[in-house]
mmCIF file as gemmi writes it, N, C-alpha and C atoms, coordinates in Angstrom:
data_model
loop_
_atom_site.group_PDB
_atom_site.id
_atom_site.type_symbol
_atom_site.label_atom_id
_atom_site.label_alt_id
_atom_site.label_comp_id
_atom_site.label_asym_id
_atom_site.label_entity_id
_atom_site.label_seq_id
_atom_site.pdbx_PDB_ins_code
_atom_site.Cartn_x
_atom_site.Cartn_y
_atom_site.Cartn_z
_atom_site.occupancy
_atom_site.B_iso_or_equiv
_atom_site.pdbx_formal_charge
_atom_site.auth_seq_id
_atom_site.auth_asym_id
_atom_site.pdbx_PDB_model_num
ATOM 1 N N . UNK Axp A 1 ? 0.466 -179.148 243.013 1 0 ? 1 A 1
ATOM 2 C CA . UNK Axp A 1 ? 0.662 -178.546 242.153 1 0 ? 1 A 1
ATOM 3 C C . UNK Axp A 1 ? 0.444 -178.047 240.878 1 0 ? 1 A 1
ATOM 4 N N . UNK Axp A 2 ? 0.9 -176.781 241.352 1 0 ? 2 A 1
ATOM 5 C CA . UNK Axp A 2 ? 0.07 -175.835 239.951 1 0 ? 2 A 1
ATOM 6 C C . UNK Axp A 2 ? 0.909 -175.735 238.299 1 0 ? 2 A 1
ATOM 7 N N . UNK Axp A 3 ? -0.343 -175.845 237.691 1 0 ? 3 A 1
ATOM 8 C CA . UNK Axp A 3 ? -0.745 -176.286 235.745 1 0 ? 3 A 1
ATOM 9 C C . UNK Axp A 3 ? -0.248 -174.828 235.222 1 0 ? 3 A 1
ATOM 10 N N . UNK Axp A 4 ? 0.728 -175.276 234.678 1 0 ? 4 A 1
ATOM 11 C CA . UNK Axp A 4 ? 1.509 -174.733 233.946 1 0 ? 4 A 1
ATOM 12 C C . UNK Axp A 4 ? 0.077 -173.433 233.67 1 0 ? 4 A 1
ATOM 13 N N . UNK Axp A 5 ? -1.255 -173.048 232.745 1 0 ? 5 A 1
ATOM 14 C CA . UNK Axp A 5 ? -1.909 -171.785 232.614 1 0 ? 5 A 1
ATOM 15 C C . UNK Axp A 5 ? -2.453 -171.601 234.32 1 0 ? 5 A 1
ATOM 16 N N . UNK Axp A 6 ? -2.291 -171.725 234.971 1 0 ? 6 A 1
ATOM 17 C CA . UNK Axp A 6 ? -2.978 -171.515 236.137 1 0 ? 6 A 1
ATOM 18 C C . UNK Axp A 6 ? -1.64 -170.056 236.425 1 0 ? 6 A 1
ATOM 19 N N . UNK Axp A 7 ? 0.082 -170.715 236.207 1 0 ? 7 A 1
ATOM 20 C CA . UNK Axp A 7 ? 1.611 -169.922 236.447 1 0 ? 7 A 1
ATOM 21 C C . UNK Axp A 7 ? 0.587 -168.918 235.767 1 0 ? 7 A 1
ATOM 22 N N . UNK Axp A 8 ? 1.388 -168.904 234.824 1 0 ? 8 A 1
ATOM 23 C CA . UNK Axp A 8 ? 0.787 -168.112 233.197 1 0 ? 8 A 1
ATOM 24 C C . UNK Axp A 8 ? -0.526 -167.231 233.873 1 0 ? 8 A 1
ATOM 25 N N . UNK Axp A 9 ? -1.561 -167.435 234.251 1 0 ? 9 A 1
ATOM 26 C CA . UNK Axp A 9 ? -2.832 -166.875 235.239 1 0 ? 9 A 1
ATOM 27 C C . UNK Axp A 9 ? -2.241 -166.216 236.238 1 0 ? 9 A 1
ATOM 28 N N . UNK Axp A 10 ? -1.722 -166.618 236.865 1 0 ? 10 A 1
ATOM 29 C CA . UNK Axp A 10 ? -1.16 -165.268 238.415 1 0 ? 10 A 1
ATOM 30 C C . UNK Axp A 10 ? -0.134 -164.755 237.825 1 0 ? 10 A 1
ATOM 31 N N . UNK Axp A 11 ? 0.457 -165.076 236.709 1 0 ? 11 A 1
ATOM 32 C CA . UNK Axp A 11 ? 1.899 -164.254 235.521 1 0 ? 11 A 1
ATOM 33 C C . UNK Axp A 11 ? 0.714 -163.029 235.675 1 0 ? 11 A 1
ATOM 34 N N . UNK Axp A 12 ? 0.117 -162.839 234.929 1 0 ? 12 A 1
ATOM 35 C CA . UNK Axp A 12 ? -1.024 -161.288 233.952 1 0 ? 12 A 1
ATOM 36 C C . UNK Axp A 12 ? -1.721 -160.953 235.324 1 0 ? 12 A 1
ATOM 37 N N . UNK Axp A 13 ? -1.344 -162.023 236.453 1 0 ? 13 A 1
ATOM 38 C CA . UNK Axp A 13 ? -2.526 -161.112 236.774 1 0 ? 13 A 1
ATOM 39 C C . UNK Axp A 13 ? -1.564 -160.012 237.998 1 0 ? 13 A 1
ATOM 40 N N . UNK Axp A 14 ? -0.377 -160.866 238.688 1 0 ? 14 A 1
ATOM 41 C CA . UNK Axp A 14 ? 0.339 -160.189 239.034 1 0 ? 14 A 1
ATOM 42 C C . UNK Axp A 14 ? 1.463 -159.193 238.363 1 0 ? 14 A 1
ATOM 43 N N . UNK Axp A 15 ? 1.293 -158.968 237.427 1 0 ? 15 A 1
ATOM 44 C CA . UNK Axp A 15 ? 1.695 -158.172 236.449 1 0 ? 15 A 1
ATOM 45 C C . UNK Axp A 15 ? 0.487 -156.844 236.321 1 0 ? 15 A 1
ATOM 46 N N . UNK Axp A 16 ? -0.373 -156.996 236.005 1 0 ? 16 A 1
ATOM 47 C CA . UNK Axp A 16 ? -1.467 -156.64 236.331 1 0 ? 16 A 1
ATOM 48 C C . UNK Axp A 16 ? -1.373 -155.21 237.604 1 0 ? 16 A 1
ATOM 49 N N . UNK Axp A 17 ? -0.945 -155.865 238.899 1 0 ? 17 A 1
ATOM 50 C CA . UNK Axp A 17 ? -0.505 -154.554 239.233 1 0 ? 17 A 1
ATOM 51 C C . UNK Axp A 17 ? 0.899 -153.418 239.166 1 0 ? 17 A 1
ATOM 52 N N . UNK Axp A 18 ? 0.745 -153.828 238.973 1 0 ? 18 A 1
ATOM 53 C CA . UNK Axp A 18 ? 2.587 -153.352 238.853 1 0 ? 18 A 1
ATOM 54 C C . UNK Axp A 18 ? 2.11 -152.453 238.398 1 0 ? 18 A 1
ATOM 55 N N . UNK Axp A 19 ? 2.723 -151.177 238.649 1 0 ? 19 A 1
ATOM 56 C CA . UNK Axp A 19 ? 3.007 -150.164 237.995 1 0 ? 19 A 1
ATOM 57 C C . UNK Axp A 19 ? 3.219 -149.92 236.494 1 0 ? 19 A 1
ATOM 58 N N . UNK Axp A 20 ? 2.97 -148.95 235.761 1 0 ? 20 A 1
ATOM 59 C CA . UNK Axp A 20 ? 3.719 -149.412 234.752 1 0 ? 20 A 1
ATOM 60 C C . UNK Axp A 20 ? 5.174 -148.838 234.435 1 0 ? 20 A 1
ATOM 61 N N . UNK Axp A 21 ? 5.231 -148.019 234.962 1 0 ? 21 A 1
ATOM 62 C CA . UNK Axp A 21 ? 6.277 -147.25 234.941 1 0 ? 21 A 1
ATOM 63 C C . UNK Axp A 21 ? 7.412 -148.568 235.914 1 0 ? 21 A 1
ATOM 64 N N . UNK Axp A 22 ? 7.4 -149.386 236.636 1 0 ? 22 A 1
ATOM 65 C CA . UNK Axp A 22 ? 8.236 -150.18 237.35 1 0 ? 22 A 1
ATOM 66 C C . UNK Axp A 22 ? 8.911 -150.856 235.867 1 0 ? 22 A 1
ATOM 67 N N . UNK Axp A 23 ? 10.577 -150.579 236.228 1 0 ? 23 A 1
ATOM 68 C CA . UNK Axp A 23 ? 11.677 -150.628 235.528 1 0 ? 23 A 1
ATOM 69 C C . UNK Axp A 23 ? 11.734 -152.89 235.554 1 0 ? 23 A 1
ATOM 70 N N . UNK Axp A 24 ? 12.092 -152.776 234.43 1 0 ? 24 A 1
ATOM 71 C CA . UNK Axp A 24 ? 12.178 -154.994 234.651 1 0 ? 24 A 1
ATOM 72 C C . UNK Axp A 24 ? 13.528 -155.001 234.6 1 0 ? 24 A 1
ATOM 73 N N . UNK Axp A 25 ? 14.352 -155.924 235.181 1 0 ? 25 A 1
ATOM 74 C CA . UNK Axp A 25 ? 15.988 -156.741 235.306 1 0 ? 25 A 1
ATOM 75 C C . UNK Axp A 25 ? 15.764 -157.925 235.431 1 0 ? 25 A 1
ATOM 76 N N . UNK Axp A 26 ? 16.648 -158.279 233.583 1 0 ? 26 A 1
ATOM 77 C CA . UNK Axp A 26 ? 16.1 -159.397 233.163 1 0 ? 26 A 1
ATOM 78 C C . UNK Axp A 26 ? 14.939 -160.649 233.075 1 0 ? 26 A 1
ATOM 79 N N . UNK Axp A 27 ? 14.484 -159.118 232.528 1 0 ? 27 A 1
ATOM 80 C CA . UNK Axp A 27 ? 12.55 -159.832 232.143 1 0 ? 27 A 1
ATOM 81 C C . UNK Axp A 27 ? 12.678 -160.668 233.211 1 0 ? 27 A 1
ATOM 82 N N . UNK Axp A 28 ? 12.118 -160.355 234.305 1 0 ? 28 A 1
ATOM 83 C CA . UNK Axp A 28 ? 12.151 -160.76 235.662 1 0 ? 28 A 1
ATOM 84 C C . UNK Axp A 28 ? 11.375 -159.805 236.601 1 0 ? 28 A 1
ATOM 85 N N . UNK Axp A 29 ? 12.054 -159.317 237 1 0 ? 29 A 1
ATOM 86 C CA . UNK Axp A 29 ? 11.998 -159.223 238.576 1 0 ? 29 A 1
ATOM 87 C C . UNK Axp A 29 ? 11.977 -156.946 237.752 1 0 ? 29 A 1
ATOM 88 N N . UNK Axp A 30 ? 11.052 -157.128 238.706 1 0 ? 30 A 1
ATOM 89 C CA . UNK Axp A 30 ? 10.148 -155.745 238.257 1 0 ? 30 A 1
ATOM 90 C C . UNK Axp A 30 ? 10.625 -154.948 239.836 1 0 ? 30 A 1
ATOM 91 N N . UNK Axp A 31 ? 10.634 -153.497 239.272 1 0 ? 31 A 1
ATOM 92 C CA . UNK Axp A 31 ? 11.104 -152.894 240.853 1 0 ? 31 A 1
ATOM 93 C C . UNK Axp A 31 ? 9.705 -151.969 241.008 1 0 ? 31 A 1
ATOM 94 N N . UNK Axp A 32 ? 10.053 -151.887 242.514 1 0 ? 32 A 1
ATOM 95 C CA . UNK Axp A 32 ? 8.564 -151.704 242.872 1 0 ? 32 A 1
ATOM 96 C C . UNK Axp A 32 ? 8.717 -150.251 243.501 1 0 ? 32 A 1
ATOM 97 N N . UNK Axp A 33 ? 9.951 -150.265 244.597 1 0 ? 33 A 1
ATOM 98 C CA . UNK Axp A 33 ? 10.005 -149.217 245.417 1 0 ? 33 A 1
ATOM 99 C C . UNK Axp A 33 ? 11.174 -149.377 245.929 1 0 ? 33 A 1
ATOM 100 N N . UNK Axp A 34 ? 12.094 -148.723 246.813 1 0 ? 34 A 1
ATOM 101 C CA . UNK Axp A 34 ? 13.518 -148.075 247.077 1 0 ? 34 A 1
ATOM 102 C C . UNK Axp A 34 ? 13.439 -148.44 248.301 1 0 ? 34 A 1
ATOM 103 N N . UNK Axp A 35 ? 14.582 -149.277 248.751 1 0 ? 35 A 1
ATOM 104 C CA . UNK Axp A 35 ? 14.455 -149.953 250.194 1 0 ? 35 A 1
ATOM 105 C C . UNK Axp A 35 ? 15.75 -148.74 250.694 1 0 ? 35 A 1
ATOM 106 N N . UNK Axp A 36 ? 15.955 -148.492 250.52 1 0 ? 36 A 1
ATOM 107 C CA . UNK Axp A 36 ? 17.634 -148.719 250.809 1 0 ? 36 A 1
ATOM 108 C C . UNK Axp A 36 ? 18.237 -147.437 250.067 1 0 ? 36 A 1
ATOM 109 N N . UNK Axp A 37 ? 19.33 -147.192 250.452 1 0 ? 37 A 1
ATOM 110 C CA . UNK Axp A 37 ? 20.707 -146.961 249.418 1 0 ? 37 A 1
ATOM 111 C C . UNK Axp A 37 ? 21.527 -146.524 250.04 1 0 ? 37 A 1
ATOM 112 N N . UNK Axp A 38 ? 23.101 -146.571 249.925 1 0 ? 38 A 1
ATOM 113 C CA . UNK Axp A 38 ? 24.315 -146.606 250.574 1 0 ? 38 A 1
ATOM 114 C C . UNK Axp A 38 ? 25.488 -146.243 249.569 1 0 ? 38 A 1
ATOM 115 N N . UNK Axp A 39 ? 26.438 -146.382 250.144 1 0 ? 39 A 1
ATOM 116 C CA . UNK Axp A 39 ? 27.158 -145.904 249.143 1 0 ? 39 A 1
ATOM 117 C C . UNK Axp A 39 ? 27.335 -146.976 247.925 1 0 ? 39 A 1
ATOM 118 N N . UNK Axp A 40 ? 27.605 -147.857 248.049 1 0 ? 40 A 1
ATOM 119 C CA . UNK Axp A 40 ? 27.233 -149.489 247.546 1 0 ? 40 A 1
ATOM 120 C C . UNK Axp A 40 ? 26.25 -149.251 245.922 1 0 ? 40 A 1
ATOM 121 N N . UNK Axp A 41 ? 25.018 -148.85 246.661 1 0 ? 41 A 1
ATOM 122 C CA . UNK Axp A 41 ? 23.813 -148.431 245.685 1 0 ? 41 A 1
ATOM 123 C C . UNK Axp A 41 ? 22.951 -148.338 246.146 1 0 ? 41 A 1
ATOM 124 N N . UNK Axp A 42 ? 21.674 -149.138 246.155 1 0 ? 42 A 1
ATOM 125 C CA . UNK Axp A 42 ? 20.122 -149.244 246.504 1 0 ? 42 A 1
ATOM 126 C C . UNK Axp A 42 ? 19.786 -150.315 246.677 1 0 ? 42 A 1
ATOM 127 N N . UNK Axp A 43 ? 18.627 -150.964 247.812 1 0 ? 43 A 1
ATOM 128 C CA . UNK Axp A 43 ? 18.4 -152.016 247.96 1 0 ? 43 A 1
ATOM 129 C C . UNK Axp A 43 ? 16.643 -151.397 247.263 1 0 ? 43 A 1
ATOM 130 N N . UNK Axp A 44 ? 16.133 -152.164 246.703 1 0 ? 44 A 1
ATOM 131 C CA . UNK Axp A 44 ? 14.644 -151.953 245.647 1 0 ? 44 A 1
ATOM 132 C C . UNK Axp A 44 ? 14.241 -153.618 246.248 1 0 ? 44 A 1
ATOM 133 N N . UNK Axp A 45 ? 12.789 -152.813 246.483 1 0 ? 45 A 1
ATOM 134 C CA . UNK Axp A 45 ? 11.96 -154.264 246.647 1 0 ? 45 A 1
ATOM 135 C C . UNK Axp A 45 ? 11.166 -154.846 244.935 1 0 ? 45 A 1
ATOM 136 N N . UNK Axp A 46 ? 11.448 -155.548 244.505 1 0 ? 46 A 1
ATOM 137 C CA . UNK Axp A 46 ? 11.307 -156.035 242.901 1 0 ? 46 A 1
ATOM 138 C C . UNK Axp A 46 ? 10.613 -157.687 243.287 1 0 ? 46 A 1
ATOM 139 N N . UNK Axp A 47 ? 9.311 -156.964 241.747 1 0 ? 47 A 1
ATOM 140 C CA . UNK Axp A 47 ? 8.895 -158.282 242.42 1 0 ? 47 A 1
ATOM 141 C C . UNK Axp A 47 ? 8.832 -159.245 241.53 1 0 ? 47 A 1
ATOM 142 N N . UNK Axp A 48 ? 9.718 -160.975 241.217 1 0 ? 48 A 1
ATOM 143 C CA . UNK Axp A 48 ? 9.74 -162.22 240.913 1 0 ? 48 A 1
ATOM 144 C C . UNK Axp A 48 ? 8.713 -162.28 240.521 1 0 ? 48 A 1
ATOM 145 N N . UNK Axp A 49 ? 8.418 -162.062 238.522 1 0 ? 49 A 1
ATOM 146 C CA . UNK Axp A 49 ? 7.68 -162.538 238.247 1 0 ? 49 A 1
ATOM 147 C C . UNK Axp A 49 ? 7.211 -163.867 237.387 1 0 ? 49 A 1
ATOM 148 N N . UNK Axp A 50 ? 8.752 -164.586 237.76 1 0 ? 50 A 1
ATOM 149 C CA . UNK Axp A 50 ? 8.548 -165.596 237.863 1 0 ? 50 A 1
ATOM 150 C C . UNK Axp A 50 ? 8.284 -166.813 239.036 1 0 ? 50 A 1
ATOM 151 N N . UNK Axp A 51 ? 8.318 -166.573 239.7 1 0 ? 51 A 1
ATOM 152 C CA . UNK Axp A 51 ? 7.958 -167.14 240.874 1 0 ? 51 A 1
ATOM 153 C C . UNK Axp A 51 ? 6.501 -166.518 241.382 1 0 ? 51 A 1
ATOM 154 N N . UNK Axp A 52 ? 7.103 -165.26 241.122 1 0 ? 52 A 1
ATOM 155 C CA . UNK Axp A 52 ? 4.694 -163.916 241.687 1 0 ? 52 A 1
ATOM 156 C C . UNK Axp A 52 ? 4.942 -163.918 243.358 1 0 ? 52 A 1
ATOM 157 N N . UNK Axp A 53 ? 6.166 -163.864 243.941 1 0 ? 53 A 1
ATOM 158 C CA . UNK Axp A 53 ? 5.825 -162.923 244.78 1 0 ? 53 A 1
ATOM 159 C C . UNK Axp A 53 ? 7.795 -162.143 245.035 1 0 ? 53 A 1
ATOM 160 N N . UNK Axp A 54 ? 6.727 -161.183 245.849 1 0 ? 54 A 1
ATOM 161 C CA . UNK Axp A 54 ? 8.388 -159.988 246.089 1 0 ? 54 A 1
ATOM 162 C C . UNK Axp A 54 ? 10.126 -160.086 246.676 1 0 ? 54 A 1
ATOM 163 N N . UNK Axp A 55 ? 10.978 -159.416 246.706 1 0 ? 55 A 1
ATOM 164 C CA . UNK Axp A 55 ? 11.707 -160.6 247.521 1 0 ? 55 A 1
ATOM 165 C C . UNK Axp A 55 ? 12.909 -158.561 247.262 1 0 ? 55 A 1
ATOM 166 N N . UNK Axp A 56 ? 13.788 -158.613 247.589 1 0 ? 56 A 1
ATOM 167 C CA . UNK Axp A 56 ? 15.063 -157.381 247.972 1 0 ? 56 A 1
ATOM 168 C C . UNK Axp A 56 ? 15.691 -158.067 246.573 1 0 ? 56 A 1
ATOM 169 N N . UNK Axp A 57 ? 16.025 -157.192 246.051 1 0 ? 57 A 1
ATOM 170 C CA . UNK Axp A 57 ? 16.997 -156.393 244.481 1 0 ? 57 A 1
ATOM 171 C C . UNK Axp A 57 ? 18.108 -155.586 244.545 1 0 ? 57 A 1
ATOM 172 N N . UNK Axp A 58 ? 19.642 -155.489 244.582 1 0 ? 58 A 1
ATOM 173 C CA . UNK Axp A 58 ? 20.304 -154.664 244.251 1 0 ? 58 A 1
ATOM 174 C C . UNK Axp A 58 ? 20.647 -154.646 243.553 1 0 ? 58 A 1
ATOM 175 N N . UNK Axp A 59 ? 20.203 -152.655 243.404 1 0 ? 59 A 1
ATOM 176 C CA . UNK Axp A 59 ? 21.302 -152.771 242.31 1 0 ? 59 A 1
ATOM 177 C C . UNK Axp A 59 ? 22.716 -151.336 242.214 1 0 ? 59 A 1
ATOM 178 N N . UNK Axp A 60 ? 23.57 -152.18 241.961 1 0 ? 60 A 1
ATOM 179 C CA . UNK Axp A 60 ? 25.076 -151.485 241.998 1 0 ? 60 A 1
ATOM 180 C C . UNK Axp A 60 ? 24.915 -149.953 241.748 1 0 ? 60 A 1
ATOM 181 N N . UNK Axp A 61 ? 25.527 -149.754 242.401 1 0 ? 61 A 1
ATOM 182 C CA . UNK Axp A 61 ? 26.195 -147.944 241.792 1 0 ? 61 A 1
ATOM 183 C C . UNK Axp A 61 ? 27.255 -147.887 240.627 1 0 ? 61 A 1
ATOM 184 N N . UNK Axp A 62 ? 27.845 -147.401 240.265 1 0 ? 62 A 1
ATOM 185 C CA . UNK Axp A 62 ? 28.094 -147.973 238.82 1 0 ? 62 A 1
ATOM 186 C C . UNK Axp A 62 ? 29.45 -146.622 239.643 1 0 ? 62 A 1
ATOM 187 N N . UNK Axp A 63 ? 30.674 -147.332 239.589 1 0 ? 63 A 1
ATOM 188 C CA . UNK Axp A 63 ? 31.888 -147.059 239.849 1 0 ? 63 A 1
ATOM 189 C C . UNK Axp A 63 ? 32.707 -145.518 239.32 1 0 ? 63 A 1
ATOM 190 N N . UNK Axp A 64 ? 32.968 -143.869 240.205 1 0 ? 64 A 1
ATOM 191 C CA . UNK Axp A 64 ? 33.258 -142.307 239.993 1 0 ? 64 A 1
ATOM 192 C C . UNK Axp A 64 ? 32.873 -142.113 240.613 1 0 ? 64 A 1
């Protein structure tokens, strides 16, 4: 099991690989690139800084 110090070090290493222009959502997910777009919004590849892995994230488009 990883210690807190090991997780913090891993988080810092992962953050260093993110572009400085990356938007951070909820203080946890850093958007890397757009995967797709549709009528309801877009899907992004986002880096989960807490778990240290990439995952898809949906950004809803405002109505109107």
